[in-house]
N, C-alpha and C positions, 0 to 999 in steps of 0.2 A: 504493500499500500503506499503510496507516495504522500506529498506534504499537501496541505491546502493553503491557496496561498490568493490573498486578498491584494487588488490593484487598486491602489488610492489616486486617482486623478486620471481621466481617460481621456485627454486632450491629442492634439495631433501628434506627439513624440511617444505616449504611450502605445500606438496603433502599432509600432515597430515590433513590441514587445509581447502584446496582450498574445497573438498567436503562437509566440514559443513557448512562453509558459503554458498555455492549454495543450499543446503539442508534447511537452517533456514528458517522457514516462515516468518521471520521478514526482511527478504532479498528478494528485488525484482529483483536485477539482480547483476552479477559478472562479472568484468573486468579484464584480467590478464595483467602485465606489464613486462617487463625484456629488458634488452640489448641487450641481445644474441637472435638474431632474429629466429634462429634456435631452439632452446629451447621453445622459446615464442610458437611457431607455434605446436611444439609438445604437448606440457602442454595443450594447446586450444583444438587439437583434442582429447587428451586425456581424459578430463574432460569434454568434449561437451560444449566449452564456447565459444561464437563467437565472442564478443568484446576484441579487445587486444591494448595495446598501447606500443609504443618501447621506454620509457621513463619516469622518475617520473615527468619531466617538462611537457611531454604531459599530463600524467594523471591528474597532477593538473589541467589543464586547462578542463578538461571534467567535466560532471555534476554529477559524482559521488558523495556522502554525506560523504563517509569515505574510508580511505587508511590504509589498514594492508601492514605492514612494515616486511620483511623476506629475507632482505639482509645482506650482511657482516656485522658482528655486531659492528665494527668501524664506519658504517654509519648511524647507527639508530638514534643517536641523531639528527646530522643536517638534514636528512630525515624528520623526526616527526616535525622539526620546519618548515621545508619548506612546509609541506602539512597542519601544523595548521594553518600558515599565508594564505594560499590559501583558507581557511575557511572548511577544511574538518576535521572531527574527526581522531583520530589515534588508531590503535592496533599497538603495537610494540613487535617484540619479543626481548628476553633479551639480552643484559643489555640495559638500556634505554639511557646510555651514557659511553663516557670512560674518561671525566675529570670532574673538577670541574665545568671549563667554560662552557662547553656544557648541564651540568644537571641544573645549573642556568639558561641558555638561555631557555632551554626547559619549567622548570617549569613557567618563568614570561612569556612566550608565551601562554602556558594555560591560565594563567590569564588575559593576554590582549584580547586572542580571545576567552575564555569562550566556547570554544569546547572540546569535551569529549577525555580525553586521557586514555589508559588501557595499561600497562606494561603486557606481556603475561608470567607472571611468574607462572611456573607449579606446584613449590612448594606448592603455597598457596591453593591448593585442594588436596595436598597429603592426604591421609587416615588418618596419623597420626595427621596432622594438625588439620584436622576436627574434630577428636575424642578429640585433647587435648582443641580446642576451646571451643567444647561443655562443657568437664568436668571444665574447667576455669571457664565458664560464669555460671557455677551453685557452684562454691565456692569450688569445691572438692579438688583443689590446694592449697587452703588457701592462704597464701602470697609466690608468686615467690622468692626464693633466687638466684637460679642459674640454667642454660641454656647450652646446647650443641650444636651447629649445624655445619655441617661438609659435605663437597662435595669432596668426593674422587675419582678421575677420572687419572689413569694413563694412559700415553700417548700412550702406547702399546695397550691400548684399544680404536683405532678408532680416535685418535686424529691427528694422522699424515696425515692421509687422509682428515679429516676435516680442516686441516689448509693449506694443497694443494690446496683443491677445493676454497677455501675463497682466498687465497693470490695470486694462479697462480706462476709464475716464482719466485716472488721474497717472496716466503711464509715464509722464516724464519722471515723476517723482523718483521711479526704479531704474529708469533708462539709461541715466548717466553716473550707473555705479564704477567704480575705480576698477580699472583693465584688471591690476593686481590681485582684486579680489575674485577672479575666474582663472587662476593660473594652473588647475590641475592637469590640462591637456599637454602643456609645456614642462610641467616640474616632474610629473609622474613617469613619462620616457626615460629621462635620465636617472632617478630613483630606483625605477625598476630594473633598469641595467645593471648598474654598477653598486646597488645596495646602499650606497652613500647617502646620507641628508644633509640638508642646508644648515648650518649651524650660525652663520654670519651674512648680513646682507647691507648692501648700499644701494638705493634705486633714484632716480631721475624721470620726474613725468613731464610730458609737454602739454603745455597748456592750450586747451581747443580753443580754435578760431571759426569754427563752423556756424553758420547763419542760423541753425535750427535751435541753438541755445542748450542743449541737453546737458553739456558737461561747464555747469557755471554754478556758483555760490549761490543758495539760496532757491534754486529750481530744482536740483536731487536732494534726496535726504542726507547725503553725506556731504555736502557743500563740496563735491569733488570737480574741480578744472579740469584733470586730466584726461585725454582720450588715448594716450599711448604713454606707456611706462617701461623702462629698461632697468634689469636690477641686475647687478653682480653678486654672486655669493658664493662664501664658502663653505666649501663641502667636507663633511666627516671624514673624508679619506684623503685631505690634502689637495684636492683639486679645487678648480674654478668653474664656474656655473654663469652663465650669462642667459638671461630670460627675458625676453620680449612679448608684451602683451599689447597689439596696437588694436584700436578700432574704427581709426582714421588713416587709410593706407591705399595708395593706388598700386594695388596687388589684386590678381585673381582670389587671395587667400589660401591658408594653409595649415596645419600643424606641421612643424619641422623640426627635426632631430639631428644634431651633427655630434659626434663623439671622437675625441682626440686622444691617444696613446701614445706612450714611450714606443710602441712597436706597430700600432697598426692605427688606421682611422677610418671611420664613417663619415661622410659627406652627403649632406641633402640640400640641393635648391629645387626650386620649383621644377618638377618634372623629370628630375634626375637625382639617381643616386649611386653612390660609386664606394670602392672600398679602396683603400690606399696602403702601402707600406712606403718605407724608404727607398725601396728599388721602384723605381719609376715605370721599368717595365711590369710590374705587379699591379697595375691599376685593373680593376673590374667592375664593368657597368652592371649594376644590380637592378637597372629599372624594370626590366621585363620579369625578373625573378620576384621582385616586392609588388607588382600590379595586381589588384584585387579585382579580377575577372569571375573567378568561379574555378572549381577544381573537381574533375571527374571522382567521384568517389571510389573507383578501381584502382586509380592511379596512387591511392597511399596505401596500398598493400594488401595481400590476399584476404587478412581478416575482414577489412572492411568489404572487399569484393563477395565474400562469402554471405555478410549480414546483409548487404542490399540488393546484389546482382546489378548486371547490365551496366549502362552509363549515366547513373543518378549522377546528379553534379551537385555540389555545395555551393550556394551561390555568394558571391562577392567576397570571397575569400583570395588569398595567394597561395602560391605554391610552397610557401614556408609555414602555412597555417597547420598545425596537426588535427587536421578535420578528422582522422582516425579516431579521435576520444569523444567525437561529439556524437548525439543520438541520431541513429537514421532517419528519426521520425522529422528531423530538421531539414533534411534533404528537399530542396526545391522552395523553402521558406524564405523570406525576405530576411535579407542581413547588412546592414548598414554600419557606415562609419569603418570602413577599410576591414569589414570582415569580423567586427568585433561583437555585434549584438548576440550571436548565437553563444559564443564562449562566454559572454557575461552571464547568461541566465544558468546554461549547464554547469557552470561553477559555483553559483548560487545555490542550485538546486542541490548540487552536490555536497556542499559544505554544511547546508542544513541537513541532509541526510545521516552524514558521516558527524555531525556537531565539531567541526574544526573549522578555523578562520581560513576564509578564500584568502587567494592571492592580494587582492584590494581589501584589504579588513580594515577597521577603523584607524588602527595605528598608522597604515600607510595612507590611510586618507589624509590623516593631520600631516602628514610629511607631505603630502601633495599640497596640501591648502596654506597651511601657516606660514610657509616663507612668502606666499604673497601678500596675508594680511599684515605681515610686520614690513615687506617691502615697499607698499602705499605708506606706512607710517614715516618709514624714510624718506620717500618722495616729499611728503608735507614738511619735512624738517631738512630739506634741500640737500639730499643724499647721505644723512648721516648716517654711519655703520651701526648697526643694531643687532644684539644677539638674537636668537631665533631659538624660542622653547621647543622641546622634544618630548613626546610621550613614551619613547619608548617602542617596544614592540612586543607581540605575544609571549616572546620567550624572554623578554629583559625586564627592565624596570617599569612599574607601572605606577599610577596614582597621579600626583602633582607633576605638572609639566617641569622639566628641569633644562636651564639653559647652557650650551655648550661654549 
């Protein structure tokens, strides 16, 4: 028998995940929850789900084992804490929280309740992160000395609509949030490869000049003027990391990783991925290898071929994705954000069933988020070098955050 899952928030983003939860063999049932009764009824009919709840309060009183949160991003932290205290495992879309107080409360609640928490960080499963993790574990990088992570997403690329959907009539109050309050796509790739975490940060912000006036004091709830922020971080392994979070940028947009070691380096620019070493002749073009198009199940080993037969395709993944560990029920289903969606749901369900922390557990979630929160404080202080609190990990020190 599988776990019972409740999905809180059935908007556009949840559409990508409801079918995956429903199809997973480790899920016994799915319950949908939303404050918008009309939307809730529509999605229940669309996905063929009979059971619904009108609010998170009601959902927490049901017999579901786990709650997946796909609500407005400023609600994630408090709602996750509520669900955990109700005895539910929690999957949360990013970000995990938006303040130090919220992330502190979240970590401590996981520690107190001993329930499973997973942050739905898509970048952890990006092909470049998977590729670099494997080569790092083999020692091919040598010692990492410098890394770059950046998330470039201009407002003209759909962000106005997203902010209006999320914020309603007062959408401008939340649209101008500090870019470094959403650092997880960038930071997580580096942390997930090397295992190192940020200990200190100096950050500078670019004061916005756009006529829409979103990034202005008195307009957004943070009095934030920065639409672009760049942070330089000292990592726990002695390396240096640069993180860019840009919301006004003449660029098609991307989440990018580059990692430089004493023996080998991975470089990424828009549409290009390469591996290099000290030998110039060693250059490897990885662009085709890491492209997320889809993979025939039979190409990933005899075991999967025996499970599914024929030429069944896992959608949206690259050849470096370990699709052999995905359930055959996912074949043919949608898979967004460079092949990450199916792995996110599978790893969460697996973690709940085994009662073990998932890869993107709450302590990792803090290491993805907190550097950005402190970076923005540094930017407000004109680049002052600041220490970054750390909460440890599932096998290390827990409790109050410590500063390195």
